[in-house]
N, C-alpha and C positions, 0 to 999 in steps of 0.2 A: 504493500499498499504506500509506503513511503516513498519509494521507488518511483512510481505510478507520480505522486504531486511532486518530486521532483523535478520527474522529467518533462513536465506540465509547465512548472515555472522556468527553469530552460529554456522552453521553448517560447514562453509568453517571452522572458528577456529578449531570445533571437529576436522574433520577432517587431518588439519595442524596436531594440536600438537601429533592425532593416528600415522602421518604420521614418523614424530618430533622424535615420541618413538621408534617408531618400530626399525629406521635407526639408533640411538644409541644402541639402546637393540642389532642390529646384529653387531655394528662394540664390546662392550663390551664383547658380547659372541664372536667371533672371536680371541678377545685379550686374553680372558680367555681359549681358546681353544689351543692355544699358549705356554700359560702359563704353563698349566696342562702338555704339552706334555714335555716341558724343566725340568720339575719336574718330571715326570714319568720317561724321558730319564735319567737324574739325580739320581733318585733311582736305578733304575735298574744299572747303570755302578758303582756306587760306591761298592756297595758289594763286587760283582765281583771282581774290580780293591782291594780293602782290602785282597780280598781271596788272590790273586796271589800277592801279595807282604811282601816279607818278607825281615827282618830285617837285613841291612847289616853297619858292625859298621862305625862309621864315625870318624877317630883320629882329635888330633887338628890341625894337620899340613896341613891333607885338607880342613880343614873349615879353617884356616889361608888361604890359598891357593883361596880358592871361594870369600872369602871377598876381598881380594886383588884384583880378578879379576872382582868381582861387584862394588869397587872402581873405577876402570878402564873406566869402562864402563857406570860410573854415570856422570866421567868428559869429556863423549864427547859428543858435541853440537850435532852432529845427526849420524844414523846408519851408512851415506855414509862418515864418516870422518876413517880413521885409519880403513879400510877394512880388511888390512892381519893381524892387530894385531889382534882384535876380533876375526877373522877368527879360526887365530892359536890358541886363549884364549877356544872357541867353543871344537874345535877337542883335547883338552887337558882335559876340564873338560868331554870331552866324553869318551875319554881313560880312567877315574878316575872313573869313570862307577856309577854304583848305589850308591853307598857312598856319593857322591857329592851329592845327590837330596835330603835330607833335609836339610845344611844350602844353598842351590839353592832355594828349595821351601819358606824358610823361607826370604831369599832375595827377593824373588817373592812377599810377602805379603808384604815389608815394600818398594817395591817401587813406586815410585813417576812420576818422571824421565821418557821421554817419550824411550831415548835409553835401560839402563833394562828394564823396559815393553815391549820392543821389541826383545831384545834376551834374557832375561833368557828363556821364554816359548818357545823359538826354542830348546835354549840348551836341557830344560827338553825332548821335544819330538825327539831330538838326540839319549840321553841316555836311555830313550823310558821305563822309571821304572813308575808302574802304583799307587805308593806313590805319585806320581805329579800332578795326575789328583783331588785332591781335593785344592791344591792352586792356579792350573788355572784354575778352575771353579771364584773360590773366584776374580781373577783377571780378568775375561772379561767382571764385568762393569765400571770398572776402564780403559777397553781399550777401551770401545766405544767413550770416548771424542776425540775432533778430537788433531793431535797431539802439535798444535801448545799450543792449553788449558793448556798439562800435563809440558809443559818447561816451566813454569811460576817459 
C-alpha cells in the first residue's frame, strides 16, 4: 500500500514539474518572440532612417538656443506648468528644423528629469528628421519608469 502511495506521489510530482516547466517555457518563448520582433524592427528601421538622413550643419547659435530651451524645461516641475512657454519653444525648435536635431538628440541622451524626457521626443517628432530615431530608441527604457521615479 505504501509503495502505491509513494508511486502516485512521484508521478504527481513529476507531472507537476513538467507542467511548471512547460508554463515557464511558453512564457519565456513569448518574451523572446517579443524581443526578437523589437530587434528586427529596429534593424529594419535604423538603416532606412540613416539612408534618408542628410547632414544639416548646426551652428553654435542653434546649439546655444537648444541648450537654453532644454535648461528651461529642466526647471519645470511638470509638463502642466507654463504650457504656453514650452509650446512656443517647441514651435521655435520645429521652425529651426533639422539643424536642431543633433543638439536635441544629445540633450535627450543626457536627460534624466521627467519634463525634458517628455518634451524632447515630442519636439524631435515635430521636426520629423530620421536622425533622431537612434536617440529616441535609446530613451525608451528610461521612459518606462513612473513619472515620480524620474523626478528625484
